[in-house]
C-alpha positions as a printed Julia matrix, in Angstrom:
307×3 Matrix{Float64}:
 -27.98  -50.16   -79.53
 -31.48  -51.41   -80.45
 -34.84  -49.8    -79.81
 -38.12  -51.57   -79.01
 -39.04  -50.3    -82.82
 -36.04  -51.55   -84.51
 -35.47  -55.08   -83.0
 -35.18  -56.42   -86.46
 -32.54  -53.67   -87.84
 -29.26  -55.29   -89.5
 -26.78  -56.19   -86.27
 -23.99  -53.22   -86.26
 -20.41  -54.52   -87.32
 -19.1   -55.45   -84.02
 -14.69  -55.17   -83.59
 -13.54  -57.49   -81.2
 -11.91  -55.21   -78.4
  -8.59  -56.46   -78.41
  -7.95  -54.71   -81.98
  -8.35  -51.47   -80.92
  -5.85  -52.34   -77.94
  -3.15  -53.69   -80.57
  -3.57  -50.12   -82.63
  -3.38  -47.87   -79.96
  -0.83  -49.9    -78.05
   1.7   -51.79   -80.73
   4.0   -52.58   -78.55
   2.29  -53.93   -75.47
   0.31  -52.54   -73.09
   2.09  -52.51   -69.37
   4.5   -50.44   -69.23
   8.19  -53.16   -68.52
   5.58  -56.3    -70.17
   7.32  -57.85   -72.95
   6.46  -58.16   -76.48
   5.48  -61.58   -76.03
   3.67  -61.23   -73.33
   1.66  -58.44   -75.44
   0.9   -61.01   -78.32
   0.23  -63.64   -75.29
  -3.01  -60.78   -74.16
  -3.81  -60.25   -77.62
  -4.4   -63.7    -78.58
  -6.96  -64.3    -74.83
 -10.78  -65.33   -75.83
 -14.2   -64.17   -74.51
 -16.78  -65.34   -73.37
 -18.19  -65.06   -77.08
 -15.33  -68.15   -78.39
 -17.63  -70.6    -76.08
 -19.8   -73.37   -77.39
 -23.05  -71.85   -78.26
 -25.4   -74.16   -75.97
 -23.1   -72.99   -73.3
 -23.21  -69.12   -73.43
 -26.73  -70.19   -74.16
 -26.94  -72.07   -70.29
 -24.76  -68.78   -68.78
 -27.27  -66.0    -70.22
 -30.27  -67.85   -69.06
 -29.52  -67.97   -65.36
 -28.86  -64.44   -65.65
 -32.6   -64.56   -65.79
 -32.54  -67.23   -62.87
 -32.93  -64.92   -58.78
 -31.97  -68.41   -57.28
 -28.81  -69.03   -59.73
 -27.58  -65.47   -59.27
 -29.17  -63.93   -56.27
 -29.89  -60.18   -56.34
 -29.51  -57.89   -52.97
 -31.09  -54.53   -54.55
 -34.7   -55.93   -55.45
 -37.63  -56.79   -53.13
 -40.38  -57.26   -55.15
 -39.73  -60.32   -56.89
 -41.96  -60.1    -59.83
 -39.72  -56.27   -60.43
 -36.86  -58.31   -60.39
 -38.16  -60.76   -62.68
 -39.1   -58.34   -65.3
 -35.9   -56.0    -64.9
 -34.02  -58.93   -65.94
 -35.63  -59.49   -68.76
 -35.4   -55.82   -69.39
 -31.66  -56.07   -69.01
 -31.34  -59.02   -71.48
 -33.47  -57.33   -73.97
 -31.63  -54.0    -74.09
 -28.04  -54.97   -72.75
 -26.98  -58.3    -73.22
 -28.33  -57.96   -76.82
 -25.34  -55.5    -77.68
 -22.44  -56.95   -75.81
 -21.89  -58.56   -79.9
 -23.54  -60.33   -82.71
 -23.28  -64.14   -80.31
 -25.07  -62.65   -77.83
 -27.45  -61.35   -79.7
 -28.52  -64.09   -81.26
 -28.73  -66.05   -77.96
 -30.74  -63.62   -76.19
 -32.77  -63.13   -79.04
 -33.51  -67.34   -79.23
 -34.15  -66.69   -75.13
 -36.47  -64.73   -75.75
 -37.92  -65.92   -78.43
 -38.71  -69.18   -76.21
 -40.34  -66.92   -73.01
 -42.94  -64.71   -74.84
 -44.03  -67.78   -77.56
 -46.9   -69.16   -75.8
 -47.92  -65.35   -75.25
 -48.01  -64.39   -78.83
 -49.45  -67.47   -79.93
 -52.76  -66.82   -77.59
 -53.16  -63.75   -79.49
 -53.5   -65.7    -82.9
 -57.05  -65.55   -84.43
 -59.05  -68.93   -84.15
 -58.49  -70.09   -88.35
 -54.82  -68.28   -89.07
 -51.65  -70.64   -88.76
 -48.68  -69.36   -87.23
 -45.03  -70.41   -87.48
 -42.83  -67.51   -85.66
 -39.9   -69.77   -84.28
 -37.26  -70.59   -86.73
 -36.0   -74.49   -86.02
 -31.71  -72.82   -85.45
 -33.11  -69.94   -83.14
 -35.02  -72.35   -80.77
 -32.76  -75.45   -80.58
 -29.6   -73.38   -79.35
 -29.36  -74.91   -76.0
 -29.28  -78.04   -77.62
 -25.27  -78.97   -77.21
 -25.64  -82.11   -80.2
 -26.64  -79.49   -83.34
 -23.11  -78.04   -83.04
 -24.45  -74.97   -84.75
 -22.46  -72.26   -85.86
 -23.52  -68.62   -86.23
 -22.11  -66.7    -88.41
 -22.67  -64.31   -91.17
 -24.24  -66.8    -93.97
 -26.7   -67.98   -90.82
 -29.56  -68.84   -92.57
 -31.98  -67.86   -90.02
 -30.3   -64.52   -88.67
 -27.93  -63.55   -92.02
 -30.61  -63.4    -94.58
 -33.27  -62.05   -92.31
 -35.98  -65.41   -91.34
 -39.44  -65.6    -91.88
 -41.31  -62.25   -91.88
 -43.17  -63.54   -89.03
 -40.27  -63.81   -87.1
 -40.08  -59.89   -87.58
 -43.51  -59.61   -86.21
 -42.88  -62.1    -82.79
 -39.68  -60.17   -82.27
 -41.56  -56.9    -82.86
 -43.89  -58.09   -80.81
 -41.32  -59.3    -78.13
 -40.45  -55.69   -77.73
 -43.76  -54.34   -76.9
 -44.51  -56.44   -74.56
 -40.84  -56.43   -72.7
 -41.52  -52.47   -72.68
 -44.84  -52.7    -70.88
 -44.31  -55.33   -68.33
 -41.26  -52.58   -67.22
 -43.59  -49.68   -67.3
 -46.43  -51.74   -65.29
 -44.17  -52.4    -62.7
 -42.46  -48.55   -62.64
 -46.16  -47.44   -62.41
 -49.18  -49.14   -61.45
 -50.87  -45.74   -63.41
 -49.45  -46.78   -66.83
 -51.51  -48.04   -69.54
 -51.3   -50.31   -72.22
 -51.17  -49.55   -75.59
 -52.79  -50.09   -78.62
 -49.18  -51.81   -80.04
 -50.5   -55.46   -79.36
 -53.78  -55.35   -81.0
 -52.49  -53.67   -84.35
 -49.53  -56.43   -84.21
 -52.24  -59.37   -84.8
 -54.81  -57.12   -86.56
 -52.68  -56.15   -89.5
 -48.79  -57.27   -89.26
 -49.21  -61.24   -88.51
 -52.15  -62.29   -90.54
 -49.5   -60.29   -93.42
 -46.45  -61.56   -93.05
 -47.44  -64.84   -92.05
 -49.01  -64.98   -96.03
 -46.17  -63.37   -97.4
 -44.03  -66.75   -95.9
 -46.61  -68.82   -97.36
 -46.23  -67.34  -100.22
 -43.4   -70.09  -100.55
 -45.8   -72.82  -100.4
 -47.15  -72.0   -103.8
 -45.25  -73.58  -107.1
 -41.51  -72.85  -108.32
 -43.68  -71.53  -111.71
 -45.32  -69.05  -110.21
 -42.89  -68.16  -106.43
 -39.67  -68.44  -106.33
 -37.77  -68.23  -103.13
 -35.12  -64.88  -104.0
 -34.25  -63.28  -107.57
 -31.54  -65.02  -109.34
 -28.32  -64.02  -108.99
 -27.86  -62.56  -112.63
 -30.34  -60.07  -111.95
 -29.91  -56.8   -109.83
 -33.75  -56.17  -110.08
 -36.82  -58.27  -109.66
 -38.17  -58.2   -113.92
 -42.19  -57.84  -114.3
 -42.68  -61.18  -115.39
 -43.35  -65.2   -113.6
 -41.93  -66.49  -111.44
 -41.92  -63.57  -108.59
 -38.93  -63.78  -105.97
 -40.99  -63.98  -102.67
 -37.42  -61.9   -101.3
 -39.08  -59.11  -103.5
 -43.24  -59.77  -102.55
 -45.14  -57.52  -100.22
 -48.96  -58.45   -98.7
 -51.36  -55.27   -97.47
 -54.54  -56.22   -96.55
 -57.79  -54.88   -96.02
 -60.82  -55.99   -94.18
 -62.2   -58.15   -97.58
 -59.21  -57.44  -100.39
 -55.51  -58.84   -99.94
 -52.95  -57.25  -102.51
 -49.88  -58.53  -103.63
 -46.89  -56.03  -104.24
 -43.72  -56.49  -106.11
 -40.82  -54.33  -105.13
 -37.67  -52.77  -106.69
 -35.69  -54.56  -103.5
 -35.39  -57.0   -101.11
 -38.68  -56.17   -98.99
 -36.7   -56.62   -95.79
 -34.38  -53.2    -97.29
 -36.99  -51.45   -98.62
 -38.77  -51.52   -94.64
 -35.52  -50.78   -93.43
 -35.06  -47.24   -95.62
 -38.48  -46.43   -94.95
 -37.75  -46.15   -91.21
 -34.88  -44.02   -91.57
 -35.07  -40.7    -91.22
 -34.68  -40.09   -94.81
 -37.59  -42.39   -95.38
 -37.36  -43.49   -98.74
 -37.53  -47.7    -99.31
 -38.21  -49.11  -102.62
 -40.71  -48.8   -105.16
 -43.82  -51.25  -106.24
 -46.13  -51.88  -108.13
 -48.85  -53.94  -107.71
 -48.84  -57.32  -108.6
 -52.66  -59.2   -108.45
 -55.34  -58.33  -105.64
 -57.87  -61.18  -104.41
 -60.8   -61.25  -102.23
 -59.42  -63.16   -98.65
 -60.47  -66.48   -97.8
 -61.38  -67.06   -93.2
 -58.13  -69.3    -94.17
 -54.62  -67.37   -94.43
 -53.82  -70.69   -96.67
 -57.22  -69.78   -98.19
 -56.14  -66.75   -99.04
 -52.57  -67.77  -100.01
 -54.26  -70.09  -102.7
 -56.28  -67.07  -104.62
 -53.64  -65.68  -104.65
 -51.78  -68.35  -106.52
 -54.81  -68.96  -108.42
 -54.91  -64.98  -109.44
 -50.77  -65.41  -110.67
 -51.8   -68.61  -112.44
 -54.79  -66.49  -114.13
 -51.53  -64.02  -115.38
 -49.78  -66.33  -116.88
 -52.6   -67.81  -118.91
 -53.18  -63.95  -119.8
 -56.62  -64.05  -118.64
 -56.39  -61.4   -116.39
 -53.9   -58.73  -116.46
 -51.05  -57.34  -114.56
 -52.42  -55.25  -111.3
 -55.45  -56.41  -111.59
 -58.71  -57.64  -109.13
 -59.51  -60.89  -109.61
 -63.06  -61.66  -108.66
């Protein structure tokens, strides 16, 4: 299962229960059942094989108090919050399809709240198209291990958005459990530090292909110290006045996952260029592009600060 601090962690490899059943009972389950009967039972499909838009509808109804009434709660607000928590903490862990659909529902619920925190002059694009249209039957979406939105981790800001959802779901639960619950500084930290950096990292792909490419070529395992640089191996660190871009020895998504493990670790990194921040994130990305262009023309050296 996932905690609120590991919402963007890689999905575990789930094994269908029928596989365990067949290993433990190769000749069939119930005494007296025939071999053909056991084969028929093992071939039964679960809810996960339904079309994605139907699963989306079913999971959405678990949040609707009128469609799925409960006799356990008398406070509608508390029931609303606990249903969201059950979707976030329980249903998402059933299997990969449930994780993807539940996450899509949560993103749609919290998108407006997330965008209300974006600083004036800053841009945002946290909701991938595939994730936001799972309820549309006409798109005929197929979610598998190669899915572009989830298989490769999606945009950097999408991970920040998912962290925001985890924080808000936890805060709302604590508020209904106790009137003495106090808010944390996590939301402020997300929009002061994480969202601007993640958005800039996504916008690096708008730079010319002679400076930035989406990923490293398959022929090489590690990035080399030359242009163009793979965006998958780049990260941005912001200070009030400066934006520093680093090149990692491993993809940033893997590096950040390793840094959260008990062993610590992560990949090595080195400074590529440091530029002065502007009033907009797009302007800062343009400054980074100008700095990389100066490096390509040997006007500045690798790791310099561009004034």
